[in-house]
N, C-alpha and C positions, 0 to 999 in steps of 0.2 A: 504494499499499500504506499503510495506516495503520501508527503506532508498535507497537501491540499486535499486529497479523499479523507485522511483521516479529520481534517478540520472540517470538511463539508459533514461528515458524519458526526460529529460533536455538534456541531449547530443543529443538525437535523432530529438530534436525540433531546437537546436543551428545549425544541419547540414543543417536544412532547411532555414536558414536564408539566404536572398538574399542580402542585403546591401541598398535595397529602403525602407526608413522607411515605406512608407504607405503599401506595401505590406506585412512588417514583423511587424505591430502593432498587428495582431491577435496572431501570435506565440510568440510574446514578452510577451504578456499579460499572456498567456498559462504558459510561462518560470517562470513569476513573480509569480501568483499563486501555481505555484508547490514548488519554492523555499521558499515561505512564509509556507507553508507544512513543506516542508524538516525542515527549521529550528523553525518551532513551533511559528511562528510569527503571531501575530494581531494587528490591530491597537490598540492603545492605548485607555483605558475607552470604549471600545466595548466589549459586549458579544458575538458579531456576526463575524463569520470569513470573513473577507475581505467585509463585508456590510460597515465598516467606510470609507474604502478609495474608494469605489467604484469599486475595483475590481473585 
């Protein structure tokens, strides 16, 4: 995925947020995972993507 496609997907997911924490939980998790991919972030001391934080 390119940087632009990740940003577009994050924007599309943000547009789906309702303000209800329970309904938005899955969407926010997807946004978090995409943002981590976009920024090249992974948990410290972890060789696995997102396994260390449980996302």
